N, C-alpha and C positions, 0 to 999 in steps of 0.2 A: 751432274748427270745422275739420273735415278738408277737404283739397283735394277729395276726391271728392264731399262734400256741397255744396261751393261750385259745382263743375262741374255737378252735378245740378240745383241751383237755377237756374243760368243757363240750362241746356238747357230746363228746364220753363217758365221765363219766356218764352224765345224761342219755344218750340213753341205756347204758348197765346196768343201775340200776335194781336190781332184785325186787324192791318194786312194789306193785300194786297200781294203781291209785284209786281214789274214784270211783270205779266201782259200778254198780247197782246190784251186786250179794252179797248175805249175806256172812259174815265171817264164815268159817268153822274151828273151833279150831283144828280139826284133820289134816287139810291141811296146817297149818301155817308153813312157812319155818323158822320163827324166833324161836330160842331156848327159853325155859322158862328162863326168867330173873327176878330176885327178884327186886321188886319195893317197894317204901315206902308203897304202898297201897295193896301189896300182890304179887301173882305170878300166872301165867297161871295154870289152874287146869286140873286135869285128869278127863275125862268124866266118868270113872268108879267109881270115888269117890264122885260124886255129892251127897250132903246131902239135897239140897233144890233147887227147881226150882221156879223162879219168872218170871212173865209175865209183860211186859211193852209195852204200846201203845205209838206210836209216832204220832203227828198230825201236820197239817199245821197251827194250832193255836200256834205253837212253844212251845209245852208242852209235857212232858212225863207224863204218868198216870199209876201207881203212880209215884211220884217223890221223895219219901223218904223211906229209908229202914234201918233196923237194923239187924245186923248179929253178931254172936259170933265168936271170934277168932278161927280159925281152920276150919270154914265152907267152903265147896266147893260148889259154887252156879252156877247153869245154869241160865243165863239170856236169855229169849226168847223175841225178839222184833217183834212187828207187826207195820208196817208203814201204818196207816190209811189215810195218806195224798196223795197228787198228786205230791210231789217233794221228792227227795232223802233226807233222814235223816241219822244221824249216832249216835252211842253211843260211847263215849270215857270216860273211867274211869281214874281217876287220882287225884292228889292233886289240890287244887284251883290254886296254883302258876303255875303248869304244864299246866293246862287247859287254863289259861289266856295267857301264853306264846305261846301255840299251836294255840289258836284262833287268836292272833296277826299275827302269821306266815301265817295262812290260809287266812287272809285278804290280805296280801301282795302277796301270791302265791296260789290263789284259786284252781289251778289244781295240787297242791303239791301231790306227790305220797308217800303213806305209807300204811302199813298193819301190825298191831301189834295184839297180842293176847288179848289186853284190849280194842279193837275197833271192832265195827261192822258197816258196811255200808248197809243200807236197802232201796231198791228201793220201789217206791210207790206200795202199794197193796201186798207187799211181807213180808216175815219174815226172821229173822236172829237170831243167837245165839252166845254166848260166854260162856266159863266155866272159873271161876276165884276162886282161893283159897285166902281167907282173913286170912293170917297167921300173920298179925300185927294189933294191935288195933289202933284205931284213928278215926278221922272224915275225910271223903273223899268226893269227888264230882264226878259227871258225867255230860256230856254235849253233845250237838250236836254242832260240830265246823264248820259246813258248814257256810261260810260267811253270817252273818246277823242273823243266828239262835241263837247263843249264846247270842248275844247282845239283842235279842228279849225275852230272858228269858227261853230258852230251856235248863234247868239245873235241877239237882237233887242232893240229899245228901245221904250219907251212913255213918252210925255209926257202927263201929266194936268194940264190947265190949270185954275187956280182959277176958281170961279164969278165 
């Protein structure tokens, strides 16, 4: 196969990708095309089953406030994010290993396209939300993976206590 055909195939695959870019609109868990997928840190939640709402401020000081949470296994949580800064921020929930791998990818491909139920991209001065069910106990993390933000300390922790 010629190099030009390989390049064309890659470009077509990328152009036809259904994922959304790091847009400045908040993530709407009801509109996510991604099916609920069990993760080590839980699964996308049903908005009708929310048992708790927490509010998190995002700032250009590269901090979440608050940055530490504790939940009980089985809780369905609505996270509401307010971006008080002047630049785009995001909330990505995961394990430390997953977040570190994703942060490394974001440094290589800062315009990487993705949209998952455990992520929210929040434009300056806007709000966003996700709904998540913590159906597995453990210690998990969240971070802003916009290049430079994670490295500057825009991270937080979540402890999910077993029933």
